[in-house]
C-alpha positions in Angstrom: 174.0 -49.8 -54.0 171.9 -51.5 -56.8 169.2 -51.8 -54.3 169.2 -48.1 -53.3 169.3 -46.9 -56.9 166.2 -49.3 -57.5 164.1 -47.5 -54.8 165.7 -44.0 -56.1 164.3 -44.9 -59.6 160.9 -46.1 -58.0 160.7 -42.7 -56.4 161.3 -40.9 -59.4 158.5 -42.9 -61.2 155.7 -42.2 -58.4 156.7 -38.5 -58.5 156.2 -38.2 -62.3 152.8 -39.9 -62.0 151.7 -37.7 -59.1 152.6 -34.8 -61.6 150.5 -36.1 -64.1 147.2 -36.4 -62.0 147.2 -32.5 -61.0 144.0 -30.5 -62.0 145.4 -28.7 -64.9 143.2 -25.7 -65.8 141.4 -25.7 -69.1 142.3 -23.1 -71.6 139.8 -20.2 -71.7 137.0 -20.5 -74.3 136.2 -17.6 -76.6 132.5 -18.1 -76.1 133.1 -16.8 -72.3 134.0 -13.5 -73.8 131.0 -13.3 -76.4 127.9 -13.2 -73.8 125.9 -9.8 -74.2 126.2 -9.0 -70.6 129.9 -9.7 -70.3 131.5 -8.3 -66.9 135.2 -8.6 -66.4 134.7 -8.6 -62.6 132.1 -11.3 -62.6 134.1 -13.5 -65.2 137.4 -13.2 -63.1 135.1 -14.2 -59.8 134.3 -17.4 -61.7 138.1 -18.4 -62.2 138.7 -19.2 -58.5 138.7 -23.0 -58.8 141.4 -23.0 -61.8 144.0 -24.1 -59.7 146.4 -21.2 -61.6 148.4 -18.7 -60.4 147.7 -15.1 -61.3 150.7 -14.6 -63.2 149.9 -17.8 -65.3 146.2 -16.4 -65.7 147.7 -13.0 -67.1 149.8 -14.8 -69.3 146.7 -16.5 -70.8 144.8 -13.5 -71.2 147.5 -11.6 -73.2 147.8 -14.5 -75.3 144.2 -14.5 -76.1 144.5 -10.9 -76.9 147.3 -11.2 -79.2 145.3 -13.8 -80.9 142.5 -11.5 -81.3 144.7 -8.7 -82.7 146.2 -11.1 -85.2 142.6 -12.5 -86.1 141.4 -8.9 -86.8 144.5 -7.8 -88.8 143.9 -11.3 -90.9 140.4 -10.1 -91.6 141.4 -6.6 -92.7 144.1 -8.1 -94.9 141.7 -10.3 -96.4 139.0 -7.8 -97.3 141.2 -4.9 -98.1 140.0 -4.6 -101.6 136.5 -4.5 -100.2 137.4 -1.8 -97.9 138.9 0.4 -100.4 136.1 -0.1 -102.9 133.6 0.7 -99.9 135.5 4.1 -99.8 135.4 4.9 -103.3 131.5 4.1 -103.5 130.9 6.4 -100.7 132.3 9.5 -102.8 129.8 11.7 -104.2 127.1 10.6 -101.3 127.1 14.3 -100.0 125.1 15.4 -103.4 122.6 12.6 -103.2 122.1 13.6 -99.4 121.4 17.3 -100.6 119.1 16.0 -103.2 117.0 14.0 -100.5 117.2 16.8 -98.4 115.7 19.2 -100.7 113.4 16.8 -101.6 112.4 16.7 -98.1 112.2 20.3 -97.8 109.8 20.6 -100.8 107.4 17.7 -99.5 107.3 19.4 -95.9 106.4 23.0 -97.6 103.5 21.0 -99.4 102.4 19.2 -96.3 102.3 22.7 -94.5 100.4 24.1 -97.5 97.9 21.3 -97.5 97.4 21.7 -93.5 96.8 25.2 -94.0 94.1 24.7 -96.3 92.5 21.8 -94.2 92.5 24.4 -91.4 91.0 27.0 -93.5 88.2 24.7 -94.6 87.7 23.2 -91.2 87.1 26.7 -89.9 84.9 27.5 -92.7 82.6 24.3 -91.8 82.5 25.1 -88.2 81.2 28.7 -89.1 78.5 27.4 -91.4 77.2 24.8 -88.6 77.0 27.6 -86.4 75.3 29.6 -88.7 72.7 26.6 -89.6 72.1 26.2 -85.7 71.5 29.9 -85.5 69.0 29.7 -88.5 67.5 26.4 -87.1 66.9 28.4 -83.8 65.6 31.4 -85.3 63.2 29.2 -87.2 62.1 27.6 -83.7 61.4 30.8 -82.3 59.6 32.1 -85.1 57.5 29.0 -85.3 56.7 29.8 -81.4 55.9 33.6 -82.0 53.6 32.7 -84.4 52.0 30.1 -82.4 51.7 32.4 -79.6 50.1 35.1 -81.7 47.7 32.6 -83.0 46.5 31.5 -79.5 46.4 35.1 -78.4 44.2 36.0 -81.2 42.0 32.8 -80.6 41.6 33.3 -76.9 40.6 37.2 -77.5 37.7 35.9 -79.8 36.5 33.2 -77.2 36.5 36.3 -74.9 35.0 38.6 -77.5 37.9 41.0 -76.7 38.5 41.4 -80.7 35.5 41.1 -83.2 37.5 40.5 -86.2 39.8 37.7 -84.4 38.6 34.2 -85.7 36.9 31.6 -83.5 39.1 28.5 -83.2 37.4 25.7 -84.7 37.8 22.2 -82.9 37.0 18.5 -84.2 34.8 16.3 -82.5 34.8 12.5 -82.3 32.8 12.2 -85.5 35.6 14.5 -87.6 32.9 17.5 -87.7 34.5 20.9 -87.4 32.8 22.8 -84.3 32.7 26.4 -83.5 32.8 27.2 -79.5 29.3 27.7 -79.3 28.6 24.3 -81.0 31.0 22.7 -78.8 29.5 24.0 -75.4 26.1 22.8 -77.0 27.7 19.2 -76.9 28.7 19.5 -73.2 26.8 18.3 -70.1 24.3 20.9 -69.3 25.6 22.9 -66.0 23.3 24.1 -63.3 22.4 27.9 -63.6 24.0 28.1 -67.0 27.7 29.1 -65.5 29.8 27.5 -68.1 32.6 25.9 -65.9 34.1 24.0 -68.7 34.1 27.1 -70.7 36.2 29.1 -68.1 38.4 26.2 -67.4 39.2 26.1 -71.0 39.8 29.7 -70.9 42.0 29.4 -68.1 44.0 26.5 -69.4 44.5 28.4 -72.9 45.8 31.4 -71.2 48.2 29.7 -68.8 49.5 27.9 -72.1 49.9 31.3 -73.8 52.0 32.5 -70.3 54.0 29.2 -70.6 55.0 29.5 -74.1 56.0 33.3 -73.8 58.3 32.3 -70.7 60.0 29.4 -72.6 60.2 31.5 -75.7 61.8 34.6 -73.5 59.4 37.6 -72.4 62.4 40.0 -73.7 61.7 39.1 -77.0 60.5 42.8 -78.9 57.7 40.8 -80.6 56.4 39.4 -77.2 57.2 42.7 -75.5 54.7 44.3 -77.8 52.2 41.5 -76.8 52.2 42.2 -73.2 49.3 44.4 -73.2 47.1 41.9 -75.2 48.1 39.0 -72.7 47.3 41.3 -69.9 43.8 42.1 -71.0 43.3 38.2 -71.6 44.3 37.7 -67.9 41.9 40.4 -66.4 39.1 39.4 -68.6 39.3 35.7 -67.5 39.5 36.7 -64.0 36.4 39.0 -64.5 34.5 36.2 -65.8 35.7 34.0 -63.4 34.7 36.4 -60.5 31.5 36.8 -61.9 31.0 33.3 -62.2 32.0 32.7 -58.5 29.6 35.5 -57.2 26.8 33.7 -59.2 27.6 30.0 -57.7 27.6 31.6 -54.2 24.3 33.4 -54.4 23.0 29.9 -55.6 23.5 28.6 -51.9 24.0 24.8 -51.2 22.7 23.7 -54.3 25.7 25.3 -56.0 28.4 24.3 -53.5 30.0 22.0 -55.9 30.2 24.9 -58.6 31.9 26.9 -55.8 34.7 24.3 -55.3 35.2 23.7 -59.2 35.6 27.6 -59.6 38.0 27.9 -56.8 40.3 24.8 -58.4 40.3 27.1 -61.5 41.5 30.0 -59.5 44.2 27.8 -57.9 45.5 26.8 -61.3 45.7 30.1 -62.1 47.5 31.0 -59.1 45.1 33.4 -58.1 43.6 31.8 -55.1 43.9 35.2 -52.9 41.6 36.9 -55.5 39.0 34.2 -55.1 39.1 34.5 -51.4 38.3 38.5 -51.9 35.4 37.6 -54.1 34.0 35.2 -51.5 34.5 37.9 -48.5 32.9 40.5 -50.9 30.0 38.1 -51.5 29.2 37.4 -48.1 28.8 41.4 -47.0 
């Protein structure tokens, strides 16, 4: 019997020892609930290795919840006076908020007034800039018109269409002012005195006048009044060319070079067809 009792006591000791070696679950830590992205479902899924029944887990969570409620209540009790003073300090806040609101409304009105003034000044500046552009364009047009009128008068004088028109003076390499007659005297002598250089100069000046009129706008009232003068310049320059071409053709082979130069002047004026007509008339 004592032997049996000895073995029975031995069995109880081994059973207690085996119970002490069981993997008891560790208590849930507060840090597990403080993560910014805490998700209850994810948290519960991490507890599958706790060797704990669902009822024990529920009891532990209830205990944790009760502890948190108790801590919250203790915190309120400890800071009760501060909570009361906070409520009393907030009294009269509506008046202060109203003062701030009125101040902001006044500031807003001032900003809107300044904005309207800035917009008005901006429009005024834009109008002044546009007016300045118009004035500058008018000045440029006026200068071009004066230049065109001066060139027309000069060419009229060279073609002897207006006895009162001044002769255009030019400066030679020595800085001396030359009239057209003096200028021609410095040129290389040409056969039979046709004056091809003079005719080319007249043509170039006429073409410059024509291009200036096109650039400025032939519909300008001043240029409309000059159309008759420009047409007379063109006709006179062509008459001089026709006479020179007839003279060169009548000179035969010795003046073939002059004929070619005169044909080049016709081509620059865009009057090659008229040159052909003069050649045909000369052969009759």
